[in-house]
C-alpha positions in Angstrom: 7.7 -5.6 -10.2 10.4 -4.3 -8.4 9.1 -0.6 -8.8 5.9 -1.7 -7.0 7.6 -3.3 -4.0 9.7 0.0 -3.7 6.1 2.0 -4.4 4.7 -0.1 -1.4 7.3 0.6 0.5 6.9 4.4 0.4 3.5 4.0 0.8 2.8 1.9 3.4 5.9 2.7 5.7 6.3 5.8 7.9 9.6 7.4 8.8 9.1 10.9 10.3 12.3 13.0 11.3 11.0 16.5 12.4 7.9 16.2 11.1 9.2 15.4 7.6 7.6 12.1 5.9 11.0 10.8 4.3 9.0 8.3 2.5 6.6 10.6 1.3 3.4 9.0 -0.7 3.6 10.5 -3.5 6.9 9.2 -4.6 5.3 5.4 -3.6 2.5 6.6 -6.3 5.1 7.2 -8.8 7.0 4.5 -8.1 3.7 2.0 -8.4 2.6 4.0 -11.6 5.7 3.4 -13.4 5.8 -0.5 -12.5 2.4 -1.3 -13.2 3.3 0.4 -16.7 5.6 -2.3 -17.2 3.3 -5.3 -16.3 0.4 -3.5 -18.4 0.6 -6.2 -20.8 -0.1 -9.0 -18.2 -3.5 -7.5 -16.7 -6.3 -5.2 -17.8 -6.8 -4.5 -14.2 -3.5 -3.0 -13.9 -4.3 0.1 -16.5 -7.4 1.3 -13.8 -5.0 0.9 -11.3 -2.4 2.6 -12.9 -4.8 5.6 -13.1 -5.8 5.6 -9.6 -2.2 5.3 -8.8 -1.5 8.7 -10.8 -4.4 10.6 -9.4 -3.3 9.2 -5.7 0.2 11.4 -6.5 -1.6 14.1 -7.8 -3.5 14.2 -4.5 -0.6 13.4 -1.9 2.0 16.0 -3.4 0.6 18.7 -2.1 0.2 16.9 1.5 3.8 16.9 1.7 4.5 20.3 2.1 1.1 22.0 3.0 -0.1 21.8 6.7 -3.6 21.1 7.4 -6.0 21.4 10.8 -6.1 18.2 12.9 -9.9 17.8 11.4 -8.6 17.8 7.7 -5.7 16.0 8.1 -8.3 13.1 9.6 -10.5 13.4 6.6 -7.7 13.6 4.0 -5.9 10.5 5.9 -9.3 8.4 6.0 -9.8 9.1 2.3 -6.0 8.0 1.5 -6.3 5.1 3.5 -9.6 3.7 1.9 -7.9 4.3 -1.6 -4.3 2.6 -0.3 -6.2 -0.3 0.8 -8.1 -0.6 -2.1 -5.0 -0.1 -4.2 -3.2 -3.3 -2.2 -6.5 -5.5 -2.7 -6.6 -4.8 -6.3 -3.1 -5.9 -6.4 -3.4 -9.0 -4.7 -6.3 -9.7 -7.5 -3.9 -9.0 -10.3 -1.4 -11.3 -8.6 -3.9 -14.3 -8.1 -5.3 -13.6 -11.8 -1.7 -14.4 -12.4 -1.2 -17.4 -10.7 -4.1 -18.8 -12.3 -2.5 -18.2 -15.6 1.2 -19.4 -14.3 -0.3 -22.7 -12.3 3.7 -24.1 -12.2 4.8 -20.8 -10.1 3.5 -20.3 -6.8 2.5 -17.3 -5.8 1.4 -17.5 -2.2 -1.7 -15.6 -2.8 -3.5 -16.7 0.1 -0.2 -15.7 2.6 -0.9 -12.5 0.3 -4.3 -12.1 0.8 -4.6 -12.6 4.9 -1.8 -10.1 5.1 -3.9 -7.3 3.0 -6.7 -8.1 5.6 -4.7 -7.7 8.5 -3.6 -4.3 6.9 -7.0 -3.5 6.7 -7.9 -4.6 10.4 -5.3 -2.6 11.4 -5.8 0.6 9.6 -9.9 0.4 10.7 -8.7 -0.5 14.4 -6.1 2.7 14.3 -8.7 4.8 12.9 -11.2 3.6 15.1 -9.0 4.3 17.9 -8.3 7.8 17.1 -12.4 8.7 16.5 -12.7 7.1 20.2 -10.3 9.5 21.1 -8.2 6.8 22.9 -5.1 8.0 24.4 -1.5 8.6 22.6 -0.2 5.2 24.4 -3.1 3.4 22.6 -3.0 4.8 19.7 1.1 4.7 19.5 1.1 0.7 20.2 -1.9 0.5 17.5 0.4 2.7 14.6 3.2 0.6 16.0 1.2 -2.8 15.2 0.3 -1.5 11.6 3.6 -0.9 10.8 4.3 -4.3 11.6 1.5 -5.5 9.9 2.4 -3.7 6.5 6.2 -5.0 6.8 4.5 -8.5 6.9 2.6 -7.5 3.5 5.8 -6.3 2.2 7.4 -9.1 2.8 4.7 -11.5 1.4 4.4 -9.3 -1.8 8.5 -9.7 -2.4 7.8 -13.5 -2.0 5.5 -13.3 -4.9 7.4 -10.9 -6.9 10.7 -13.4 -6.8 7.9 -16.1 -7.9 6.9 -14.0 -10.7 10.7 -13.3 -11.6 11.5 -16.8 -11.7 8.6 -17.2 -14.0 9.8 -14.5 -16.8 13.6 -15.1 -16.6 
């Protein structure tokens, strides 16, 4: 589960320096792919998620070095955001499945589900603001709010990871 959490950090957080993403998505998808492999015996859904992460790794790697037009970047970004939110949703479902099998450990799935909903909402509102042509201040504030929500999701997943770890040790 540690690799999944580390992968999520790369996928959900953005740290740019001189236009270079210091937390590239392809690294996150690689870490998630490896982490999901470690949990493959826990759920059949994980093999599907691994395939999606592998595909996203292959698709996001070129984006780290290639520059696209604003329009192409928006289309790619929206497509990758949809895939990212779907992966998070499936991950929450897998955690819920684990919770049902291990009723003596509290995974706090409801908080994880609420935080996923907030991530989905923040992504949707952020893209709506961009497509509606809102000014940079508004999109910047929405981006900051999205980052905070992503951190809240990561915190909830960290607690779930700790619960899982207590179950396996």
